[in-house]
N, C-alpha and C positions, 0 to 999 in steps of 0.2 A: 336843147334839140329833142333828146331820147326821152326826157321826162314829159315833153309836150306830146310826143308820139304815144306814149304808153298811155295818157288820158287817165281815165279812172280806172283801167284795168289794173288788177293785181297780178303777181307772179304765179298765183294759183290759175288765174284765167290764160296764161300764156302758154300752158301745155296743151290747151285746146285750139290753139290757132291752127287754120288748116295747113295742109301739107304744101310747101311750095313747090311749084310744078314749072316756072319758068327756069329753064336751062342755064340761060344767060347771067340770071341772077344768083343761081346756085354755083355757078362756075366763078363768079365775082366774090362771092362768100368764102370758097375754097381758096381763092387767090389770097383774100385777107386773111384768113387762117395760117397760111404759110409766112405774111410778112408782118404779121403783128409782133411777134418776139423781137425781132430785130429792131423794131420801131420803139419797143419798150426802152432798149438800152440806149438807142440813138437820140429820141425825142421825145419826150413825154406827152407834148401837144400833138405829134402825130399819131403817136400811141392811142389816145384818147379820141382823135377824130377817126382812127380806123375803127375802134372797138364800137363807137356810138354808131358810124355807119352799117356795122355789121347787126348790130341791134335793132336800128331802124328798117333794115333790109327784112329782118325776119317778121317785125311788127307789120311791115306793109305788105308783104307777100306771101307770109307763113313760115312755118318752121321746116327745116332741113337738117340733115346730118350734121351740118356746121354750125348750126344755130345755138347749139349746146355750149361749145367753146366763148362764144360770143357772149352767152349771158354770165357765164363765169368771168370772162375778163371784165364786163361790166360790173361785176361785184367788186373787181379790185379796184376799179375808179370809183366807185361808191364809197368804200372803205379809205382809201388814200387820199382822195380829193376832196370827198364831201362829207367824211364821217358819218355815214348812213350806214351802220354796221349792222343792224339788224335786217335792212333792206338788201344789202349785199349778201349776207347769209341766205336770204329767200332767193336770190338769184343764183347762188352756189348751188342749192338744192334743186332748183329748175333746171339747172344745167346737167345733173343728174338723171332727173326724170326724162329728160329731153334724151340723153344719150341712150337710156333704157327704151324708149319709144322707137329710136332708131336702130338699134342693136349695134351701137358704136363701139365694138369692141377695139376698132383701130384708131379711134378718136378720144376715148374715154379718158385716156392717160393725162390729157391737157387739162381737161377739168378737175382732176384729181390733184395734178400739180397746182392749179391757181387757188383750188378752194384750201388745201392744205398748207400752201406756202403763204398767201396773201389774205385769205378770209376769215377761216375757222377760228381762229386764236382771238379774235374780238369778241366772240360770244363763249369760248370755252377756253379751257386752260391749254396753252401750248403743247402740252404732252398729248393731248387728244390728235393732233394734226399727224402724229407718226403713222396712224392706220391709214389716213388717206395718202399719205407720200409713200408709204408701202407699196398701195394698190397702184399710186403713179407710177412707181418705181417698175413694179412687176408687169404692167401694161405697156410701159415704154420698151423694156427689154424685148418682150413679146413682139411689138411692132418696130422694132428696129430703130427707135429713136434714141439713140445712145446720149445724145445732149441733154434732153428732157430727164432720162435716167439719171445722169450726174446732178442734175439740178435738185431732183426728189432725194437722191442719196446724200447729197451734201448737207440738206437741212435735216435729212434724219440724224446724221452724225453730231451736226451741231445741237440739235434738241437732246439727244441722248448725253450730251456733255454737261447741258444745262440741267439736267435731270439729276445727274452726280453729284451737282455743287447743292442741290438744294438739301 
């Protein structure tokens, strides 16, 4: 469904989508942003459905501040379910550009976590994830998201342990 909505557009094209103005669609994306993590743990199919709906809303109505995390979440699906690692990496990078475009200092930690935990290591050595996860941890603390800070911190500790074994 999402691949069809993308059509011939590349991730580089998606940064130039118009800004989403429909307040109902923005509210829907905001709601999806808050329920996607529980869906990830409860039901992988529900997680994928929510993520694809978030990306499709952005493709159809334009980007908004919540589109960035939709794109990085889509990168998780591209890696885990479809094995499209290069494409996933591109969506992760797109998420960072959308965060920057919308000055998402209060949401960027979600993209850093997704990229550093689920995407980046398919293109680069796992030790390269630590910088992303440190940023995710710092932004999570700044925004009071202690749960995501814990996820980022946990992965940092794990990766440091692996590095000591090398």
